[in-house]
N, C-alpha and C positions, 0 to 999 in steps of 0.2 A: 848267686847272681852277681855279675860284675857291675857294681854300682858306679865305680869310678869311670868305667868305659862309656857309660851313658850320661855322664855329667851330673849325677845325683849326689847329694850329700850322704854321708854314712848313716845318719839317723833315719833318712828317708828309706834307705834300703832295708834298715832294720824294721821299720814300720811295715814295709811291703812284705817282708818275710813272715812277719807275724800275721799279716792279713790273710795269707794263703790258708793257714790252718783254721783261722776264725771263720773265713768264708766257706770253707768246706763244711764246717759244722752247720752254719746257717743254711746252706743249700740243701744239706741232708734233711734238716728239720722242715724246711719250707717246700721241698720238692723241686727246687731249682727251676723256677719258671723261666721261660725264654725272655731274656732281657735285650738281646741284640737281634733286631729284625731289620734286614736289609741294611740301609745306611743310617739307621736310627738306633740310638742307645739311650733307653729311658731308665734312670736309676733314682729319680726324685721321690717316687712313692714306695720304694722298697727300703727296709731297714739296712743300715750299714752299706749305703751305696758306694762310698769311697772304697771300703774293703773289697767290694765286688769288682770295681774298676781296676784296682791295683792287682787283684788276683788274675783278671783277664790279661793285664799287661804282663804279669809274670809268666803266664802260660804262652805268651807270644801268639795270641790268636790272630791269624792272618787277616780275618775280617775287620779287625780294628783299623787297619790301614784305609778301609773304604768308608769309615764312619764320617758322616757330615753333620749329624745332629746329635747333640749330647744334652741330657737333662740331669742335673744333680741338685740335691736339696741343700739349702743354705743352713740347715739345722745340724749339719755334721760337726764332729769335733774340729775346732779351728785348726789345730796343728795338722791333723790328718787331711783336712780339706786343702790346706796349702800345699802339702806334699803331693797330693793327687793332682792338683792343678798344675804344679810345676812339671809334671810328666807329659802333659798334653801335647806340646809342640813336637815331641818325638814319637809318642804312641799314636796320636790321632792327627797326622800332618794335614789331612784334607778337611778338617773341621770347619764348617761354615756357620753353624749356629750353636751357641753355648748359652744354656739357661741355668742360672744359679739362684733361683728364687727361693725366698723363705715363705712364710705364711701357711705352710702345710699343717702346722700345729696351732692349737688354740688354748687360751687360758680358761680359767674356771667360768668366766662369763661368756665364753664363746668367741672372744675377739681373736683375730689372727695375731700370732707371735712373730716378731722379726727373727730372721735367721742370724747366725753368729758371724757371718762373713763381714769382716771389717777392712780387708785389703786384698790385693791380688799379688801373686809372685811376679817379679819382673820378667821372668822367662816367658810369660804368657804373650808378650809382644811378638814372639816368634810364630804365632798363628797367622801365617800370611794370607790364608783364604777366609778368615773369619769376617762374616758380614753382619751377623746378628748377635748381640750380647744383651742378655736380660739379667740385671742384678737387683730386681725389685724385692721389696720386703726384707731388707737386710739391715745391717748396722753400720753402713758406710758413713763416716764423718767428713772424709775428703775423697776426691776421685783418685783411684789408684793411678800411679804414674804410667803404668803400661798401657792404659786405655787410649790416651791420645796418640800412642805409637802404632795403633792398629789402623793403618792407613786405608784399608779396604772396608772399614766398618760402614754399613748402610743404615742400621737401626741400633740405637742405644737406649735402653730402658733402665731408669734409675729411680723409679717411683717408690714411695714409702721407705725412705732411708732417713739419715740424719744430716744431710749435706747442708752446710751453711753458705757455701760458695762453689762456683765452678772455676777451674783454672783457665788462664789465658791460653794454655797449650791446646785447649779443646778446638781452637781454630784450625789445627792441623788436619782435622778429619774432613778432608775435602769431598769425600764420597758420601758423607752422612746425609740421609734424606729424612730420617725420623728421630726425634729426640724427645723423650718423656722423662720429666723429673718432678712429677706431682707429689704432693704430701711430703715435702721436705722442709728445711728451715732456711731456704735461700733468701738472703737480704739484698744481694746485688748480683748483677750479671757481668761477665767479662766483656770488654769491648771487642775482643776477638771473635765473639759469637757472630758478629756481622759479616765475617769472612766466609761463613759456611754457605757458599753460593748454591750448593745443590740441595740444601735443606728445604723440604716441602711441608713437613708437619712438626710443630713445636708446641708441646704441652707443658706449661709451667704453673698450672693451677694449684691452689692450696699451698701457697708459700707465704713469705713475709716481705715480698718485694714492694718497695715504696717508690721506685723510679726505674726507668728503662734507659739503657745507654743509647745515644743518638745513632750509634753504628748499627742498630737493629734494622735500620732502613736499608742496609745493604743486602738483606736476604732476598735476592732477586727471584728465587724460585719458590718462596714460601706461599703455600696455598691455605694452610690452616694454622691459626695462632690462638692458643687458649691461655689466658692470663686471669681466669676467674678466681675469686676468693683470695686475693692478695690485699695489699694496703696501698695500691697505686693512687697517688694524688694528682698526677698529671701524665700526659703522654707526649713523647717527642714529636715534632712536626715531621720527622723523617718517616713516620709510619705511612704517610701519604705516598711514599715512594715504593711501597710493596705492590707492584703492578700485577702480580700473580695471585694476590690474596683473594680467597673466596669466602673464608669463614674467620671472623674475629670475635672472640668471646671475652668480654670484659666485665661480666656481671659480678656483683658482690665485692666492689672496691670502694675507694673514697674519692672517685673522680668528680671534680667540680666543673670540668670543661673537657671538650674533645676537639682535635684539629678539624677544621672545616674541610680540609683536603680529603678526609676519608670518604666523603660523598662522591668524590671523583674517581675512586678506584674502579677501573672498568669491569672487573670480574666479581666484585664483592656481592655475594648473595645473601649474607646474613651478618648483622652486627648486633650483638647482644650487650646492651648497656643497662640491663635491669639492676635495681638495688644499688645505685650509686648516690652521689650528692649533686647530681646535675640540676641546675636551675636555669641555665641559658644554653640551649642547643642550637647549632646553626640551622637555619630554615631548611637547607637542603637535606639535612638528616631528620629533622622533626617530622617531615611529611613523607619520608621514604618508606615504602612498604616492607623493606627488608630489615628495618631497625626495630629493636625491642627496647622500650623505654620505661616499662612498668616499674614502679617502686622508686621513682625519682621525684624530688620536690620541685617539679617544673613550675615556672610562673614568675621567675624573677628572684633576686637575692633577698634573703631574710636579714633582718637587722643584725649587725655585728657589734663589737664593742665600741666602734667609733661612729655608730649611727646616731642621728640627732635624737634628743630625748623625745619620748612620746611616739616613736616609730612603732607601729603594731608588729607583733611577732606573728609570723605566718607558720603555724604548726605543720609538721610533715604529715602527709596523708597516711593513716594506718594501713598496714598490709596484713591480710589474714590468709592463712593456709589451713584449710579444714581437713581433719582426718576423717577416716571412713565411718567413725561412730558418731559424727556430728551431722545433723541435718538442719541446723539453723544458725544464724549469726545476727548480730546487732549492727545497724547502720546509724550513725549520728550525723548531724549537719556538717561535720568536718569531712564527710565522705570516707571512702576506703577502697582499697583494691583487694579483691577476694579471689582466691583460687579454690574451687571445690574439689573434693576428693575424686570426683568423676572426671576431672580435667577441665571443666567449664570455668571460664574466667569472667569476672564482673568488675566493672569500674564505675563506682559511684562518685561523681564529681562533688566538689564542695558546694553545699547548698542544695543538693538533690532532694533532701528531706528537711523539713522545718523542725521536726522533733525526732527523737530516736525511734526507730522502727525495727522490729524483729522480722527478718526475712527467713522463710523456710523454703527448702527445695526438695525435690524428689525426682528420681529417674523412673520412668514407666517403661515396661517392655512394650515394643511397638505392636499394635494390633489394630484392625480396621477401624474400630470406633474411636481410636485416638489418632489415626493417621489419615487425614483427608488428602487423597491423591487424585489428580486428574487422570484421564485415560492414558497419557503418555509420560506421566511423572514417575520418578524413582526415589525411594527413601534412602537417605545417606547416613542417618543417625538415629539414636534412640529419642525418646520423647522426654523433654525436660519440663517439669512444672515448677514455677516460682510463685510463691505466695507472699503477701496477700494479693488476691486477684483484684484487678481493676483500680487499685489505688494509684492515682496519677502522681508522678514525681515532678518536682518543680524544674528539674533539668533532666534531659534524657540520660539513661544509664547505658553504658557500653556493655555489650554481651558478645563473648567469643565462644563459639561452639565447635568442638572438634568433630570432623566427619571423615568418612571413607572416600577418597578421591574416586570419582567415576572414571571408568575406563574410556568411554566415548565422550568427548567434549565438543565435537564439532556441532555447531548450531544448537548447543544446549548451554544452560547456565545454572548456577547453584544459588539458591535463595533460602532465607530463613522464613518459615511459615509459622504464623501465630494465630491464636483465637482471640478475637476482639469483637465485643458486642454480638456474641452468638454467631459470628461468621468468621471464616478463615480468610486471611489475607497474607500477602507476601511482603516482607520488609525489604528496603534497600540494603543490599548485602555487598560487602567487600571481602575478597579472599586474601588470606595471608598464609604464606608457605613457611613453615618452620623447619621442615625436612622434606626430602623427595616424596615421601608418602605420608606426610603429616600436615594437613591443611586445616586452617581455621576459617569459619564463616563469621565475620564481624558485622554487627548491626547496632543501631541505637534504638532503644525501646522506651516509650513514655510511661508504660505501666507493665505489670507482670501478669502472665497467663501461662499457656502451654506453648512450647517452642520446639521445632524440629527442622532439620536441614533436608532440602528436597532438590533433586535435579529435574529440570523441566525444559521443554523446548524454549529457545530464546523468545522473549516477549518484547514486542515493540509497541509503544503506546504514544498517544498524542491527545491534545485537547482540541476538540472540534468546535470552532466558533461559528456563529451564523454566517460569517463570510466564506466558510469552506476552507479546506486544507488538503494536504496530501500525506498519506501514511505509507512508508516503504518498509520492507523487511530488511533487517541488517544482515541476515544470513543468506537470503535468496533475493538478490537485487531485482529479479524480474517480477516479484510479487508486490503489487501496489494496490492501494485503495484510494480513490479520488472522491472527496466530499464536495459537492457543488455548493455554491452560495444558496442559502435558504434551506439546506437539508435539515437544519435544526434551529429552533428559536432561541434556546438557551444553550450555553456551552456544555458539552458533555465529553466524557473520556471514552476513547476507543482504543482497542488493543487487538493485536494480531499475534498468532503463533503459527509457525510453519513446521511441519513434521516431514523429515526426509523419508523417502520411500526407496527401498533397495531395488535396483534394476532387475534382479532375478526373482523377486517375490511373486509378482503378478504373472509372468509367463509360466512359472512352475505351478501356480494354483490353477490357472485356466487351461493349461496344456496347449498354449498358443504362443509360439516363439515371438510373434510380432506384437503381442499385447504389451501395453505400456501405460503408465499413470504419471500424472503430475505430482508435485509435493502436496501434502494434505494441508489445507488451510482452515484455521479456526479463527473466527472473528467474534468479538464481544464488545459491548458498550454499556455505559451507564445511562440512566434516564428512561424515557418511554421506549417500548419495544421496537417501534418502527420509526423510520426517518420520514420527513415531510416530502423529500424529493429523492428519487433513486440515486443510489451510490454505485459508482463504477468500480468493479473488481477486475484486476488483471492477473491471470495465471499463466505461467509458461506452458507451452504445449508439451505433451509427454515426450520423453527422450526418443529420438529417431524419427519424429514426426514434424513436418513443416507445413505451413499454411498453403504452400503451392502444390503439395503432392498428396495431402490427406484426402480420405473419403469421408465426407461429412456424416454419412450414415453410421460410421464406426465411432464417432466422437460422442461421448456421454458426459454430461455434467451431473454429478451426484450430490445429494444434499441430505444432511442428517440434522434432526432437531432433537436435542436432549430433552428429557432423559431417555427417549426411545433409542434403541440400538440399531434400528433399521435405516437403510439408505434408500432414498427415492431418486429416481431418474427424472430430472426436471429440464431435460434438454429442450423438450417441446414447449416449455412454459417461458423460456427466456430467449432473447435475441443474442445469439453468439456472434461477436464480431471477431474475425480472424485476421491476424497479420502473419508475416513469415514465421515468427517465433512465439507469438502470444495469442491468447484468447481473452476477450473482454466481454463482460456481461454486467447487467445492472440488477441490484437487489434493493429492497426497502427495509429488510431486517437481517440480523446477523446470525450465523450459525457455522456449521462445518460444510466445506465445499471440497470436491475432489473431481478432477478431470481424467477420464479414462479413454483409451483408444483400443477397441477390441471388436471382433466380428460377432461376439455374443450379443444377443438381443435383450434378454432379461438379466440385467446385471445387478439388480438390487440385492438379491441374496448372495451373489458372488462378492459384492462389495463388503457385505457384513463379514463374510469369512476372511476376506483379505485384510480387513481392518483388525479383526481379532488376531490374525497371524502376525501383524506388525507389533502387537503388544505382548506376544508370547515369548517366554524365555525357555530355551532348551536346557534341561537339567538332568542330573543323575542323582540317585539316592544311595547312600552308603550306610552300612551298619558294621562297626568294628568293635572288637573286644580287647581290653587292655591285656597285654601279654602276661603281666605278673598278677593280674586280678581279673579273671574272665567274667566275673559278675558285673563289672563296670562296662557298659555298652555306650559307644559313641554313635549318635544318629546325626546325619547331616544331609542337607540338600544343597548340591553344588552346581553352579553353572557349568556347562559342558567343557568350556575352555579351561576351567580350573581343576578338573578332576585329577589329572596326572600329577601336577605339581603338589596338590594337597596330599595325595596318597603317598608320594615320595617322602614327604615330611612326617606323616603320621605312622607309617609302617615300621618305624624304628621302635615305637612303643605299643603299637596295636597290631592285631591280625584279624582277618575276616575274609568274607567272600568278595568276589569281584563286584564293582558297582552295578547298579541296575541299568537296564536299557534306558535310552534317552526318553524322557517324558517332557511334556510342555506345560508350563504354568504361567499364570498371570501374576503381575506385581500385586502383592497384598492378598494372594489367594490362600485360603485356609486349607490345611490338611492335617492328618494325625497318623500316629504310629500305634499299631495294636500288636502286642506280644501274644503269640499263639503256641499251641501244642505244649502246654505244661509250664510255660515261662510267664512270669508276672512281674510288674514293676514293684520294686521294694522301696517306696517312698511316698510320703504324703506331700505332694507338690501342688502349688497353685495352678500349674499348667497341665495337670493330670486329671482327667475326667473318666471315672469308671475304669481305671487301669489303662487308659489310652493317653498317650503324650501328644499334646496339641502343638501345632506349629502354624506360623504365618510366613509365607515365602516373600522375602525382599531380596532382590537380585544383588544388591551391594552389601548386604549384611551377611553374617556367618551362617545363619539358619542352622545352628549346631546346638545340640543338647546331649549331656551325658547323664545317664540314669543307671541305677543299680537294679538288677533283676534277681529274682529268687524263683524257687520251684517247690511245689509240694511233693514232687516225686523223690524217690530214694536215690540219691547220688552215690551212696556207698557201694551199691551193686554195679551200676554202670553209668556212663555219661548220659546227660539229658540233651536230646537233639530237638530243638524247637525252632521258631522262626519269628520274624517281625514283618508285618505287612503294613504298607502305607496306603492310605485311602484319602480321596479328596473330600473337602467340605468339613463341616463341624462334626463332632462326635454324635452319631445317631444313637437311638436307644439300643439298637442291636447291630453289631458289625456282622456282615455276612459270614456265616460259619464255613461255607464251602468256597474256599478261595479259588478252587479250580473253575467253578462256575463264573465267578467274578472275572477271572482272567480272560475268559472267552468273550467277555462283554467289552472289549477294548474299543468302544466307540466314543463319540463325543461326550456322552453322558455317563460313561463308566466311572464308578467310584474307585475301584482298585487301580493302583499304579504300579506296585512292585512288591515282591516278597523275597526276603533275604534270610538265609539260614543262620542259626546261632547254635552254639554248643557249650554247655556247662560241663566241664570234665568231671570224671569220677573222683570223689574225695579219697585221698590216700591217707590212711591212718584213721582212727576213730575219733572224730571230733564230737564226742558225746556231749550231752547237756551239762555234764558235771565239770567240763573243762573250765578252769579258772574259777572253780567254786571257792577256792581258798581266799579269793580276793573279795574283801568287803567293800561294797559300793554304797556310800551313804546317799539317800535321796536328796536331790538338789535341783534348783532351777537357776539357770544362768541367764541374766538379762533382766528385763522388766516388761510389764504388760504392754506399754506403748510401743517400744521398739521391737518386742518379740522375745519369747523365752526359748532357750534350748533346754529341754528336759533331759532326765537321765536316759530315756530311750533314744533321744536325738544324739547325745554324746556317745552312747554305745554304738550307734550307727556310724558316727564319725570314726570311732576307734577301730571298727571293723574294716574301714577302708584304707587306713594309713599304711599298714604293712611295714616294709623295711624303711619307709620314709620317716618314721616317727622320731628318730633322733634329731633330724633337721628341724622338724616342727617344734620339738621341745626347746631347742636352742633359740629359735626365733620367738618363742613364748617367754624367753628370759630365764629358763631353768639353767642353773650352773652345770658345767660339764661333770663336776664331781657327783652331782645327784644322778645324772644319767648313768654313770658307771655303777653307782649303788643299785639303781633299778635293774640294770643288766645283770648284776651279780645275784640279786635277790630272786629274780624271776628268770634265771639263766636258761631254763629248759622250756619256757613258756612265752612265746612272742606275744600272744594276745594279752597275757598278764602284764608284760612290760608296758604295752601301749595303754591299757586301761589304767594301770596304776599311775602312769605319767599324766594322763589326761584328767583323771578324776582328782588326783592330789592337787594339780594346778587349779582345777575348777573350784575345789573347796576353798582354796586360799583367795579366790576371786569373788566369792559369794558376797553380794551386796556392793561390789565395786563397779562404778560406772565405766563403760567402755570395754568390758571384758569380752563381749562377743565380737566387737570390732577387732580387738587384738587377736582373737583366734582366727578370724577370717584373714587378717593381714599376714599372720604367721603361715597359714596354709598357702597363700599366694606366693610368699617369699620362698617357700619350700617346693615350688613348682607343682603344687597340688591344687590347681585352680578348679579342677573338677569337684573336689570336696568343698572348696570355698563356695562355688556356685550352688551346691546343694544346701549348704548352711544358709546362704542368702535366700534361697527359695523357701526354706522352712520359716525363716524370719518374716518374709513377705506374707506367707500364709497366715502367720500369727498376727501380724499387723492388720491384715485385711479383716480377720475375724474380730479383732479388737475394735476397729473402726465401725464395723457393722453393728457390733453390740452397742457402741455409743450412739449411733444413729437411730437404733431401735428405741433407745430411751430418750431421744430428742436432745442429746447433750452436745452434738457435734455441729459446727458451723456448716453452712450449705456448700462450701467450696472444698470439702475434704476429698470428694470423689472426682473421677475423671469427667470430662465434658460429656453431656448427655447425648443420646443418639440423635436427637433432633438437630443439635448444633454440629455434630461431627459426621454427618453423612458424607460419603465421598462425593465431592463436587466435581464439576468441570474445572479446568485450570483456574486457580484462585485469582481473584481480582487484585490488581496492584494498588 
């Protein structure tokens, strides 16, 4: 090879010549997998990647001239890596993306190792088309001189290196839009950084910065700036000039103040100032909904060294972050800020309690007895229980609940619902958006009980004095209620909710194109059931109908009195006053009202069907089996509009039949899944009754469960073909055995909804009962009686589910990599033996240690095995329930251990405000 002709050093040519023979041997041993696909060349996960690239160059593979994306490992031999990179401008002239990341190797404790890359060859500046350069997880102490010369660079990633500064020459990268240099040792920033007029995203978190240059205000295109976890003590006023800024993250610094001009940034949607030393915040920021201020000692300066003698010291409010194995914490009169493992946040102000109090919390799975919903309400969260119940705080406690944003928000609102004095009520709720699909419901609570987040029709309320008043709907301006003078002797609260009705629902139900209905009106009030004088209600006429053209015989005013589900036609009992657009009538007590226009005469029964149709959700049922573990079955009930997107995401890991046909379900409706034809549930779960898995449908929650199935049939001879059927209601004593007969009963009262096939493949090889017999498993119980045990049988069940994922779980459990290698070698022909030995040896070391079960659950989640983690949680929940039932039977438990009783939690009409 003519090295001199290509501008290479003689030693580089020698390295390349040696690489040819070495790579031939490697390819022969590994089967030479295809490394070059289209315009992408991925060598970072293969051994001797540089040898392979040099070998391809030596063979003058023509396809190299088309390569635009190259990935190499930073763990290559430094000299060989430099020689390889020096060739790139000539061998890959069209290269647009170069990834030289380290981090593919781990140390004995499982931590990522930095790559050996410490510099780059000067010739790399010849990559004229390079737009993306990733040098993360390497050993760079200074930025290579060739990088600022890459004038077309769009994205530069330098995270997890050893950089102490960035050069002034960085300002020459005029096309740069993204710069990440997190987890370095940066102490200062160059003034030239402010000349990067195209920069849109800048991430400098996890460094040692104590100040910012004023020139940073020149980043006119900057939309996201992350400076979290530095040592910043102040901010330049020029930050207020970043007119394009949408996200500014400054948490975990030493800031004592912030520029007031930040509040006037026109596009700023989130300002994170948590965990600083802020005592005085500009009023514009203090009350802004997009600002996060938790963890700051707000409230004025604390005494310093020059403060007058005797000035009291204001202690900083404690901050607590609870892990998954803790379910209680202590609150003192100093107050505290608490973030629970489930994501809930609590803010106890100073003086909220006069004496130390232990707070306990628990998340309950939503079910009808715990979820009081009105006819048109939707559940958006799980149920949070906070104890002790009923103990009044001296100052209201702030509560933040995370919830699933509802898709339809028109004429609806989100509220926190709580149980107080054996009745459910809605708290004044404010919404805070942390991310596009991450919303918090914030409220102030005077005492603890059960809490959940609900979407309901917008509620408008007023206080009715004896002098009379007017109540209007904020969502439907034409809906009004007029209270005349003398309607009440004592002031009372009145409330209205208006439910929108689709223009196509009624004509489709009645088979009458001209049929129409007004919005549905619900009125309620406190005090005596009737008013002393008639109250005038105004409703808009149904769409397409005017007072000048309508036929009065076709107009029907319908009335419903809860708890009855029937609708009565009261047109003949009231005097309807019609205008061009509205109908007015007078009533003395409140309930549901609905105005119809139809040629039908007996409309009461039709109104009931139409009202039910408004509350129904169209859903499909799916049953999928994990591709690498067919015994794991995912069951889910999905709204019709989410089926396709959910399946696209799941079918990478699961396979199964097509979703069921569309069925209709009410919010909060119970149903269950029964496995049939030789397949059974293989778990002792609290939601499993007589082998049937119980569900409750909530339109905004996942309605998803993963279970493990087994069979008593012999799978060594042939596959087992079974099925899972879904039925409405609670689990009866006997599920109909003849599914075909149930299928033909698809009427309003039919129990059966769908049947989907399942297949357990034939076992290949003899997994006899003696397999793994050489492994001695000592009997043990992991956990404690109150939080729940994991027995040897439970651990064996977990071990049987892990499969090839066990090394990741082991590393997250804290096992050193060296021990993993030893287990692999000792049980090299027995995967089950590897998993069991790892899990039980870890469990034996954890015997008697608090938090061991929580550590296991956390390791499973971090290893992307949330399915197994949920099963472990279900086992623990079942154990805790049995433990508490045992305590209550012996009269040792306080009365508030269980959920609210049925009398207090019956599903009400819309909750009173």
